[in-house]
N, C-alpha and C positions, 0 to 999 in steps of 0.2 A: 320364667316358664320353661325355656329350653334346659336350664340347669337342673330343674326338678325332674325332667324326663331322663336326663343323663344319669342323675343320682339313682333314680328308680332302676334303670337298666344296669347300673354298676352293682347293685345289690344282687344281681342274678348271674354274675360271672363266676366261674369255678373257684377262683381264689376267695371271693367274698363268701360264697356258700360254705367253703371249707372252714373259713374263719368263724362263721356263725355256728357251724357244727362243733368246732373245737370249744367255743365258748359255752355251748350247751352241755357238752361232756364235762367240762370243768365245773359248771354250776351243779350238775347232778352229783359229781364226785364230792364236792364240798357239802352239798345238802345231805349226802349219805355219811358225812363226817369221815371221809376216807382221804388219806394222804396219797400222793402220787405213788409212793412205794406200796401202799396197801392195795390200791386199785391194780397196780401192776401184778402183784402177787395173786390177787383174786381172779384177774382176767387171763393171765398167762401172756400178756403183752409186756415186752421188756420195758424197763423204766426209761431207757433212752428213747424208745419209740413213743411212749406216752408224753415225755417231755417235749419231744420234737413236734408232736401233734398240737399240744397246748400252746407252744410258742411260735412255731412256723406253719402250723396248719397242714402238715404233710403226714399222710398215713395211708397204708394199703387198705383196700376194702376188707380183706380178711381180718386185719387188726381192728378196724373200726367196728366190724360185727362182733368181735370178741369183747370189745369194750361195751357195746350196746347190750349184749347178753348179760354181762356182769352188772350193769346198771339198770337192768330190766327196762330197756328202752328200745325194743325191737319192733314195736308196732308200726312205726313209720316206714320201715324197709319193705313191708309187704304191699304198701301202697305206692311205691316208687314208679312202677311201670304197669298201670292198670290195663286190662284188656280194652281194646277200642270198641265202642258201641258201633253196631252196624247202622249205616245210614240208609241202605237200601237192601232189599232182598237179594239183589245180584251180588252184593258184597259177601253175604253169607254163603251163597251157592259157590262163588268163586273160591272162597277159603276151603270149602269142603272138597273141592277138586284138586287142591294143592297136595302133592305127595310130599311127605316128610322124608328127607334124605337120611339114610341110615348107613353106617359103615358095616360092611360085611367082609367076611373072609372068603378068599377064593379056595375052593377045594381043588388041589392039584393032584 
C-alpha cells in the first residue's frame, strides 16, 4: 500500500516528468520518421542538446518549445498554468484592485 503511494508520488517529481517528456518527444520524432539529426535541423536545436534531452532528460524551456513546435506538439504548453477560478466574489474584487507593476523611466 505505502509503496504504491510512493511510486505514484515519484512519477510527479521533476526528473520523472522530464523523463516522460523526453520519451514522448522521442516517440513523436520516430513516428514522424525523423532521425535526431533531421529533427535537430528542422527545429534549430543542436544535435548535442537533442541527444542530451533524450538520454539524460536535460533541456532548456526554449529548446523544448522549439522541439514542440517542430513536432506540432504545442497544445499542452498553453494548459500548463491555467487561470485560477474564483471561489468567491471577494477574490475577483481583490484581483481587480491589484495594481500591475510596470517599469518606467525617470525623466531627469
